[in-house]
C-alpha positions in Angstrom: 49.2 -160.2 13.9 45.9 -160.1 11.9 43.1 -157.6 12.7 39.9 -159.8 12.7 36.8 -158.0 11.5 33.3 -159.5 11.3 30.6 -158.1 8.9 27.4 -158.6 10.9 23.8 -157.7 10.5 21.0 -160.2 11.2 18.9 -158.4 8.6 19.4 -159.9 5.1 19.9 -157.9 2.0 22.0 -155.1 3.4 25.2 -155.6 1.3 27.0 -157.6 3.9 28.5 -160.3 1.6 29.1 -157.8 -1.1 31.1 -155.7 1.3 32.9 -158.7 2.7 34.1 -159.7 -0.8 35.0 -156.2 -1.9 36.5 -154.9 1.3 38.8 -158.0 1.5 39.8 -157.6 -2.2 40.4 -153.8 -1.7 42.6 -154.5 1.4 44.6 -157.0 -0.7 45.1 -154.4 -3.4 46.3 -152.0 -0.7 49.1 -154.5 0.0 47.5 -156.2 3.0 47.6 -160.0 3.2 44.0 -160.8 3.7 41.9 -163.9 4.5 38.2 -164.0 3.9 36.3 -166.5 6.0 32.9 -167.4 4.6 30.6 -168.1 7.6 27.3 -168.3 5.7 25.9 -171.7 4.7 24.8 -170.1 1.4 28.4 -169.8 0.4 27.8 -166.5 -1.5 31.2 -165.1 -0.6 32.9 -168.2 -1.9 30.8 -168.2 -5.1 31.5 -164.4 -5.5 35.2 -165.1 -5.7 34.7 -167.8 -8.4 34.6 -170.9 -6.3 32.2 -173.8 -6.2 32.0 -176.9 -4.0 33.9 -179.0 -6.6 37.0 -176.8 -6.0 37.7 -177.9 -2.5 37.4 -180.9 -0.2 37.2 -179.1 3.2 35.4 -176.0 4.2 34.7 -173.8 7.3 32.3 -176.4 8.7 35.2 -178.9 8.9 37.3 -176.2 10.6 35.0 -175.2 13.4 33.9 -178.8 14.1 37.5 -179.9 14.4 37.6 -182.2 11.4 40.5 -180.4 9.9 43.1 -177.7 10.6 42.3 -174.3 9.2 45.4 -174.2 7.1 44.2 -177.1 5.0 40.9 -175.3 4.3 42.5 -172.1 3.0 42.4 -171.5 -0.7 44.5 -168.8 -2.3 42.4 -166.9 -4.9 43.6 -165.4 -8.1 43.1 -161.9 -6.6 46.0 -160.0 -5.1 46.9 -160.9 -1.5 43.5 -162.6 -1.0 42.8 -166.1 0.3 39.5 -167.6 1.5 38.1 -170.3 3.8 35.0 -171.3 1.8 31.6 -172.4 3.1 29.0 -174.8 1.8 25.5 -175.8 3.0 27.3 -178.2 5.4 27.6 -175.3 7.7 23.9 -175.3 8.3 24.4 -178.5 10.4 26.8 -177.0 12.9 24.1 -176.4 15.5 23.3 -180.1 15.7 27.0 -181.0 15.7 27.7 -178.7 18.6 24.8 -180.0 20.6 26.2 -183.5 20.2 29.6 -182.3 21.3 28.2 -180.6 24.4 26.4 -183.7 25.4 29.7 -185.7 25.1 31.9 -183.0 26.7 30.5 -180.7 29.4 33.5 -178.5 29.0 32.9 -177.9 25.2 32.7 -174.2 24.5 30.6 -173.9 21.4 31.2 -170.1 20.9 35.0 -170.3 20.9 35.6 -172.9 18.1 36.4 -170.4 15.4 38.6 -168.3 17.7 40.6 -171.4 18.6 40.9 -172.4 14.9 42.2 -169.0 13.9 45.0 -168.9 16.5 47.4 -170.9 14.3 47.2 -168.5 11.3 46.8 -165.1 12.9 50.4 -164.1 12.3 50.2 -165.0 8.6 47.7 -162.2 7.7 47.2 -158.5 8.1 43.4 -158.8 8.0 40.9 -161.5 8.5 37.4 -160.6 7.3 34.5 -162.8 8.4 31.3 -162.8 6.4 28.5 -163.8 8.8 25.1 -165.2 8.0 22.0 -163.0 8.5 21.2 -164.3 12.0 22.6 -164.1 15.5 23.0 -167.9 15.9 26.0 -170.0 16.9 28.2 -169.2 13.9 27.7 -165.5 14.3 28.5 -165.7 18.0 31.7 -167.6 17.0 32.6 -164.7 14.7 32.0 -162.1 17.4 34.1 -164.0 20.0 36.9 -164.4 17.5 36.9 -160.8 16.3 38.7 -157.6 17.3 35.9 -155.6 15.8 32.6 -155.5 13.9 31.5 -153.6 10.8 27.7 -153.2 10.6 26.4 -152.6 7.1 23.2 -150.6 7.0 21.3 -150.0 3.8 20.1 -146.5 2.9 16.4 -147.6 2.8 13.3 -147.5 4.9 13.5 -149.6 8.1 17.3 -149.4 7.8 17.8 -149.5 11.6 15.3 -152.4 12.2 17.0 -155.0 14.4 20.1 -153.0 15.1 19.2 -152.8 18.8 19.1 -156.6 19.0 22.5 -156.7 17.3 24.0 -154.2 19.6 22.7 -156.1 22.6 24.4 -159.2 21.3 27.7 -157.3 20.9 27.3 -156.1 24.5 26.7 -159.6 25.7 29.8 -160.9 24.0 31.8 -158.0 25.4 30.6 -158.7 28.9 31.1 -162.5 28.9 33.4 -163.7 26.1 35.4 -161.0 24.3 35.9 -157.8 26.3 38.1 -156.3 23.6 35.4 -156.5 20.9 34.6 -153.1 19.5 32.5 -151.6 16.8 34.8 -150.8 13.9 32.2 -148.8 12.2 28.7 -148.5 10.6 28.8 -148.7 6.8 26.0 -147.1 4.8 25.2 -149.2 1.7 22.9 -149.3 -1.3 22.5 -145.5 -1.6 20.3 -144.4 -4.4 21.2 -140.8 -4.7 18.1 -140.0 -6.7 15.8 -140.6 -3.6 15.2 -138.4 -0.6 14.8 -141.4 1.7 18.4 -142.4 1.2 19.6 -139.0 2.3 17.2 -139.1 5.3 18.6 -142.4 6.4 22.2 -141.2 6.2 21.2 -138.3 8.5 19.4 -140.6 10.9 22.3 -143.2 11.1 24.9 -140.5 11.6 22.7 -139.0 14.4 22.6 -142.4 16.1 26.2 -143.6 15.6 28.1 -140.3 15.1 31.8 -140.8 14.5 31.3 -144.6 14.2 29.8 -144.1 10.7 32.3 -144.5 7.9 32.7 -141.5 5.6 32.5 -143.9 2.7 29.0 -144.7 1.4 28.5 -147.6 -1.0 26.3 -146.7 -4.0 23.5 -148.9 -5.4 24.9 -149.9 -8.8 24.0 -152.6 -11.3 27.7 -153.4 -12.0 28.2 -154.1 -8.3 25.3 -156.6 -8.3 26.6 -158.3 -11.5 30.2 -158.8 -10.3 29.6 -161.9 -8.0 27.9 -163.8 -10.8 31.2 -163.5 -12.7 33.2 -164.6 -9.7 35.0 -161.3 -9.3 35.2 -158.4 -6.9 34.0 -155.2 -8.4 37.7 -153.9 -8.7 38.4 -156.7 -11.2 35.0 -156.8 -12.9 34.8 -153.0 -13.4 37.9 -151.1 -12.3 36.4 -147.8 -13.3 33.1 -148.3 -11.4 32.2 -145.8 -8.6 31.8 -148.9 -6.4 35.4 -149.8 -7.0 36.5 -146.3 -5.8 34.1 -146.6 -2.8 35.6 -149.9 -1.6 39.1 -148.6 -2.2 38.2 -145.6 0.1 36.6 -148.0 2.7 39.7 -150.1 2.8 41.8 -147.0 3.4 39.4 -145.9 6.2 39.7 -149.4 7.8 43.5 -149.3 7.6 43.6 -145.8 9.0 41.3 -146.7 11.9 43.6 -149.6 12.8 46.7 -147.4 12.7 48.3 -149.4 9.9 
């Protein structure tokens, strides 16, 4: 049965989508059958794997609104052991759609739609990685309710921990009311520029706050890592010799180890 991991941080620009793409690809290369669910209306994870809206007729919006079965929205990518449920701007309308459904059906549970949709395919994958949008709205709550655990990317820059308290409160809320088994998989330090003192100070501060929850792997800030999505490839295929490729390989191994696989 799949381990379902959401990448969550309501702060934008922390490397969340980059990590979703490259962790999913690295897990695939480790021999783990992996599904990436793009839950961001910007569709950057989908684009980063070389897809555009002309390549598919259904997306994650259709899945969580009940317009199609999740199996019909899954696209197998050209990368080893990696499939994706893509997203488009349609997903931005899910809030309105759910309000309509709640008015029509008092028993409609808006935060459980993704969880229900995933049930039919959980046994087909080793890992399901969910790339959440930078907010704590309905789609992110759906991801938290559906997940076994959460990875929180934190950039090695000033104000790195801004908003983390609000995110942790949301996780506690979900644990208390909707998903008692949800846990924090780990905190991932991203965008480290080793030439600056601030990066090293942030590493120390984050490790002081989260202790053993912080992954040993740190993702470097590299131009090649930024370039890769524009070529529709994870960094491991765009530049196999990059330090970022090695970093995501190590992160995948840490995730596998933490899950006892």
